[in-house]
N, CA, C and O of each residue as an XYZ file, in Angstrom:
480
protein
N      75.140     74.431     79.563
C      74.335     75.055     80.612
C      74.207     74.126     81.825
O      74.364     74.573     82.961
N      73.928     72.859     81.597
C      73.745     71.909     82.692
C      75.036     71.744     83.501
O      74.997     71.668     84.729
N      76.176     71.689     82.811
C      77.472     71.582     83.481
C      77.702     72.791     84.387
O      78.112     72.647     85.539
N      77.434     73.979     83.855
C      77.612     75.216     84.624
C      76.725     75.207     85.872
O      77.164     75.602     86.952
N      75.490     74.761     85.721
C      74.558     74.694     86.844
C      75.075     73.739     87.921
O      75.041     74.067     89.107
N      75.542     72.588     87.523
C      76.069     71.603     88.469
C      77.293     72.143     89.186
O      77.423     71.983     90.400
N      78.197     72.784     88.443
C      79.409     73.342     89.045
C      79.059     74.416     90.073
O      79.615     74.431     91.171
N      78.147     75.304     89.722
C      77.767     76.371     90.652
C      77.132     75.800     91.909
O      77.444     76.233     93.018
N      76.239     74.825     91.740
C      75.575     74.231     92.896
C      76.563     73.472     93.766
O      76.390     73.414     94.983
N      77.598     72.888     93.165
C      78.565     72.091     93.910
C      79.602     72.947     94.635
O      79.940     72.679     95.788
N      80.098     73.965     93.962
C      81.252     74.690     94.488
C      81.009     76.153     94.834
O      81.756     76.719     95.632
N      79.987     76.781     94.259
C      79.750     78.193     94.548
C      78.647     78.309     95.575
O      77.469     78.121     95.271
N      79.041     78.616     96.784
C      78.073     78.788     97.858
C      78.092     80.239     98.294
O      79.154     80.820     98.520
N      76.898     80.821     98.411
C      76.794     82.219     98.798
C      75.953     82.350    100.062
O      75.166     81.467    100.402
N      76.139     83.467    100.743
C      75.401     83.767    101.962
C      75.166     85.270    101.993
O      75.997     86.042    101.514
N      74.042     85.683    102.552
C      73.791     87.126    102.642
C      74.557     87.703    103.825
O      74.923     86.983    104.754
N      74.793     89.000    103.780
C      75.476     89.675    104.882
C      74.691     89.503    106.179
O      75.278     89.308    107.243
N      73.362     89.575    106.088
C      72.524     89.434    107.281
C      72.702     88.049    107.916
O      72.774     87.927    109.139
N      72.772     87.017    107.082
C      72.935     85.649    107.601
C      74.288     85.475    108.284
O      74.371     84.877    109.357
N      75.339     85.992    107.673
C      76.677     85.798    108.248
C      76.850     86.627    109.522
O      77.600     86.231    110.414
N      76.171     87.766    109.618
C      76.269     88.589    110.828
C      75.634     87.915    112.037
O      75.937     88.283    113.171
N      74.768     86.946    111.823
C      74.130     86.208    112.920
C      75.059     85.144    113.495
O      74.804     84.616    114.577
N      76.119     84.833    112.789
C      77.042     83.785    113.235
C      78.002     84.355    114.283
O      78.228     85.564    114.339
N      78.558     83.477    115.102
C      79.444     83.886    116.184
C      80.877     84.044    115.683
O      81.643     83.080    115.660
N      81.227     85.241    115.291
C      82.566     85.602    114.819
C      83.181     84.582    113.869
O      84.189     83.954    114.192
N      82.573     84.418    112.701
C      83.140     83.471    111.735
C      84.433     84.027    111.144
O      84.685     85.230    111.208
N      85.245     83.151    110.571
C      86.459     83.656    109.922
C      86.108     84.319    108.580
O      85.560     83.680    107.682
N      86.430     85.589    108.470
C      86.218     86.317    107.225
C      87.480     86.248    106.389
O      88.590     86.225    106.920
N      87.304     86.215    105.083
C      88.424     86.162    104.158
C      88.277     87.301    103.166
O      87.379     87.289    102.324
N      89.155     88.280    103.266
C      89.150     89.430    102.367
C      90.023     89.084    101.173
O      91.217     88.833    101.332
N      89.440     89.069     99.975
C      90.184     88.664     98.779
C      90.517     89.852     97.870
O      90.850     89.670     96.699
N      90.423     91.061     98.416
C      90.720     92.260     97.622
C      92.224     92.541     97.596
O      93.004     91.891     98.292
N      92.605     93.500     96.796
C      94.006     93.905     96.714
C      94.434     94.564     98.026
O      93.599     95.011     98.813
N      95.743     94.614     98.246
C      96.287     95.162     99.492
C      95.809     96.584     99.745
O      95.453     96.915    100.875
N      95.792     97.434     98.721
C      95.393     98.833     98.944
C      93.926     98.944     99.356
O      93.564     99.841    100.118
N      93.078     98.039     98.859
C      91.674     98.036     99.258
C      91.535     97.593    100.713
O      90.788     98.188    101.490
N      92.267     96.542    101.064
C      92.253     96.042    102.439
C      92.758     97.116    103.397
O      92.182     97.316    104.467
N      93.829     97.805    103.020
C      94.406     98.842    103.873
C      93.429     99.988    104.102
O      93.458    100.632    105.151
N      92.572    100.241    103.134
C      91.607    101.335    103.256
C      90.523    101.008    104.280
O      90.192    101.828    105.137
N      89.976     99.793    104.176
C      88.867     99.406    105.044
C      88.666     97.902    104.947
O      88.735     97.333    103.858
N      88.415     97.252    106.089
C      88.169     95.810    106.087
C      87.365     95.402    107.309
O      87.254     96.160    108.272
N      86.808     94.205    107.264
C      86.089     93.649    108.403
C      87.126     93.288    109.464
O      88.148     92.681    109.143
N      86.878     93.653    110.725
C      87.860     93.360    111.783
C      88.240     91.877    111.827
O      87.394     90.994    111.685
N      89.518     91.636    112.025
C      90.095     90.291    112.162
C      89.980     89.431    110.908
O      90.118     88.210    110.987
N      89.734     90.038    109.766
C      89.646     89.269    108.521
C      91.019     88.760    108.110
O      92.027     89.448    108.266
N      91.037     87.546    107.583
C      92.238     86.995    106.970
C      92.339     87.674    105.602
O      91.348     87.747    104.876
N      93.507     88.161    105.250
C      93.655     88.842    103.961
C      94.510     88.008    103.022
O      95.712     87.844    103.232
N      93.874     87.486    101.987
C      94.584     86.781    100.918
C      93.994     87.281     99.603
O      92.890     86.881     99.234
N      94.713     88.151     98.890
C      94.197     88.642     97.610
C      93.895     87.484     96.658
O      94.587     86.466     96.657
N      92.858     87.658     95.857
C      92.418     86.605     94.949
C      93.546     86.088     94.070
O      93.645     84.883     93.838
N      94.394     86.978     93.580
C      95.465     86.529     92.686
C      96.561     85.731     93.403
O      97.427     85.155     92.745
N      96.535     85.690     94.737
C      97.507     84.902     95.510
C      96.882     83.643     96.113
O      97.582     82.821     96.705
N      95.581     83.496     95.961
C      94.861     82.443     96.667
C      95.388     81.045     96.371
O      95.588     80.259     97.297
N      95.612     80.724     95.124
C      96.061     79.363     94.774
C      97.397     79.004     95.416
O      97.650     77.834     95.700
N      98.254     80.000     95.647
C      99.553     79.732     96.271
C      99.457     79.712     97.800
O     100.414     79.329     98.473
N      98.310     80.123     98.351
C      98.222     80.282     99.801
C      97.116     79.434    100.454
O      96.700     79.720    101.577
N      96.648     78.404     99.761
C      95.628     77.524    100.346
C      96.054     76.987    101.712
O      95.216     76.804    102.595
N      97.344     76.737    101.889
C      97.833     76.129    103.127
C      97.586     77.010    104.350
O      97.643     76.521    105.479
N      97.313     78.298    104.147
C      97.041     79.193    105.266
C      95.611     79.060    105.790
O      95.282     79.590    106.851
N      94.766     78.353    105.044
C      93.376     78.183    105.444
C      93.216     76.875    106.217
O      93.769     75.845    105.833
N      92.458     76.928    107.304
C      92.243     75.749    108.133
C      91.170     74.868    107.499
O      90.087     75.356    107.175
N      91.453     73.576    107.317
C      90.518     72.696    106.609
C      89.195     72.443    107.325
O      88.224     72.038    106.686
N      89.134     72.673    108.639
C      87.900     72.391    109.378
C      87.025     73.632    109.581
O      86.042     73.574    110.320
N      87.366     74.739    108.943
C      86.593     75.974    109.098
C      85.903     76.342    107.794
O      86.372     75.997    106.710
N      84.783     77.048    107.914
C      84.103     77.618    106.743
C      84.469     79.100    106.720
O      84.180     79.830    107.668
N      85.105     79.538    105.638
C      85.492     80.935    105.500
C      84.405     81.705    104.773
O      83.766     81.184    103.860
N      84.199     82.954    105.185
C      83.216     83.828    104.553
C      83.990     84.878    103.775
O      84.488     85.858    104.329
N      84.076     84.640    102.462
C      84.885     85.484    101.585
C      84.111     86.731    101.181
O      82.900     86.694    100.965
N      84.840     87.830    101.085
C      84.219     89.062    100.613
C      85.209     89.894     99.809
O      86.427     89.757     99.927
N      84.631     90.759     98.991
C      85.387     91.750     98.235
C      84.547     93.021     98.277
O      83.837     93.242     99.258
N      84.600     93.851     97.262
C      83.806     95.072     97.285
C      82.364     94.820     96.863
O      81.434     95.266     97.536
N      82.171     94.106     95.750
C      80.826     93.909     95.209
C      80.352     92.459     95.217
O      79.156     92.210     95.064
N      81.250     91.504     95.390
C      80.864     90.102     95.460
C      81.375     89.220     94.336
O      81.298     87.996     94.440
N      81.896     89.805     93.262
C      82.365     88.990     92.133
C      83.650     88.229     92.464
O      83.731     87.024     92.222
N      84.637     88.905     93.005
C      85.903     88.241     93.345
C      85.711     87.226     94.467
O      86.337     86.167     94.461
N      84.851     87.545     95.423
C      84.632     86.592     96.513
C      83.894     85.353     96.020
O      84.099     84.263     96.555
N      83.040     85.501     95.012
C      82.374     84.331     94.426
C      83.408     83.427     93.762
O      83.339     82.205     93.892
N      84.351     84.013     93.062
C      85.432     83.236     92.436
C      86.267     82.555     93.521
O      86.605     81.377     93.403
N      86.598     83.300     94.577
C      87.405     82.746     95.664
C      86.693     81.571     96.327
O      87.314     80.537     96.578
N      85.403     81.714     96.613
C      84.647     80.624     97.242
C      84.627     79.406     96.333
O      84.781     78.277     96.800
N      84.438     79.627     95.038
C      84.447     78.526     94.074
C      85.797     77.800     94.106
O      85.841     76.572     94.169
N      86.894     78.561     94.060
C      88.232     77.961     94.055
C      88.508     77.205     95.350
O      89.028     76.090     95.322
N      88.163     77.808     96.478
C      88.411     77.184     97.776
C      87.633     75.877     97.902
O      88.185     74.857     98.315
N      86.347     75.911     97.543
C      85.513     74.711     97.641
C      85.979     73.622     96.673
O      85.957     72.440     97.017
N      86.396     74.008     95.478
C      86.863     73.015     94.514
C      88.222     72.439     94.916
O      88.627     71.394     94.407
N      88.921     73.113     95.821
C      90.201     72.623     96.341
C      90.009     71.701     97.558
O      90.979     71.158     98.087
N      88.762     71.532     97.994
C      88.493     70.652     99.119
C      88.365     71.357    100.460
O      88.164     70.709    101.487
N      88.480     72.676    100.458
C      88.273     73.458    101.673
C      86.852     74.005    101.637
O      86.094     73.687    100.720
N      86.472     74.832    102.632
C      85.097     75.309    102.698
C      85.044     76.831    102.738
O      85.736     77.469    103.532
N      84.199     77.412    101.855
C      84.012     78.864    101.835
C      82.653     79.215    101.261
O      82.094     78.491    100.437
N      82.141     80.340    101.718
C      80.920     80.919    101.167
C      81.229     82.363    100.828
O      81.978     83.035    101.536
N      80.645     82.832     99.741
C      80.830     84.213     99.308
C      79.730     85.080     99.910
O      78.554     84.721     99.857
N      80.108     86.214    100.479
C      79.118     87.147    101.016
C      78.556     87.959     99.851
O      79.276     88.727     99.212
N      77.271     87.781     99.585
C      76.613     88.437     98.452
C      76.693     89.958     98.594
O      76.398     90.516     99.651
N      77.094     90.605     97.517
C      77.145     92.064     97.512
C      78.371     92.662     98.157
O      78.549     93.880     98.132
N      79.228     91.828     98.741
C      80.486     92.290     99.319
C      80.326     93.403    100.339
O      79.288     93.523    100.989
N      81.372     94.218    100.473
C      81.356     95.309    101.446
C      80.291     96.361    101.135
O      79.822     97.054    102.039
N      79.911     96.484     99.879
C      78.894     97.468     99.538
C      77.536     97.088    100.121
O      76.645     97.932    100.214
N      77.371     95.837    100.510
C      76.121     95.348    101.078
C      76.283     95.018    102.563
O      75.390     94.424    103.165
N      77.412     95.399    103.153
C      77.784     95.017    104.514
C      77.312     96.066    105.516
O      77.596     97.253    105.359
N      76.596     95.628    106.541
C      76.137     96.558    107.574
C      76.847     96.321    108.907
O      76.567     96.995    109.898
N      77.764     95.361    108.919
C      78.507     95.047    110.140
C      79.675     95.993    110.350
O      79.854     96.951    109.597
N      80.470     95.722    111.379
C      81.603     96.602    111.685
C      82.712     96.517    110.642
O      82.936     95.470    110.035
N      83.394     97.631    110.449
C      84.568     97.694    109.585
C      85.643     98.499    110.298
O      85.351     99.381    111.106
N      86.886     98.180    109.983
C      88.014     98.946    110.510
C      88.515     99.856    109.415
O      88.720     99.433    108.278
N      88.709    101.112    109.771
C      89.261    102.078    108.821
C      90.775    101.949    108.835
O      91.387    101.695    109.872
N      91.355    102.127    107.675
C      92.805    102.033    107.575
C      93.417    103.348    107.154
O      93.083    104.408    107.685
N      94.308    103.267    106.202
C      95.069    104.416    105.741
C      94.179    105.530    105.201
O      94.360    106.693    105.562
N      93.225    105.193    104.346
C      92.317    106.179    103.776
C      91.014    106.107    104.553
O      90.194    105.220    104.311
N      90.815    107.033    105.484
C      89.678    106.968    106.402
C      88.322    107.151    105.729
O      87.296    106.882    106.354
N      88.283    107.594    104.493
C      86.994    107.775    103.833
C      86.332    106.431    103.558
O      85.110    106.322    103.659
N      87.098    105.419    103.217
C      86.573    104.068    103.019
C      85.696    103.914    101.809
O      85.351    104.892    101.146
N      85.332    102.672    101.522
C      84.527    102.371    100.344
C      83.072    102.733    100.560
O      82.313    102.828     99.595
N      82.666    102.936    101.801
C      81.276    103.279    102.066
C      81.012    104.772    101.923
O      79.864    105.210    101.996
N      82.074    105.559    101.720
C      81.895    107.001    101.566
C      81.147    107.296    100.267
O      81.248    106.556     99.289
N      80.402    108.387    100.286
C      79.673    108.793     99.084
C      80.661    109.111     97.980
O      81.721    109.687     98.227
N      80.307    108.733     96.760
C      81.186    108.970     95.614
C      81.122    110.433     95.234
O      80.045    110.999     95.047
N      82.283    111.032     95.123
C      82.372    112.439     94.724
C      83.197    112.489     93.449
O      84.397    112.219     93.488
N      82.579    112.831     92.307
C      83.350    112.888     91.066
C      84.435    113.953     91.136
O      84.255    115.004     91.752
N      85.566    113.663     90.493
C      86.664    114.632     90.498
C      86.829    115.289     89.156
O      87.710    116.132     88.986
């Protein structure tokens, strides 16, 4: 338990959507799959799916803090942990896009993740 607590405090940094929206156009990092990104994403977000992150660290600038997001916050928490443990800087946006009140760009599927769920 103590090891887990230390690791989380050292490498897992989170921020609320409200806090990150107050910042002046920070670099966002979308860690979702390509089809999710294509559907809807935060404007100008860097897109690196979580499963490709370890091979693509070199695309991240070492002097910037990235604000990682996914749909609910679990994948972005993992991404922030991995990025920080690699010596770069990232914070996970708590609650992901489901908790996001900022601007989003619609892509191929205009309904987006914020659309009401309609069972089929």
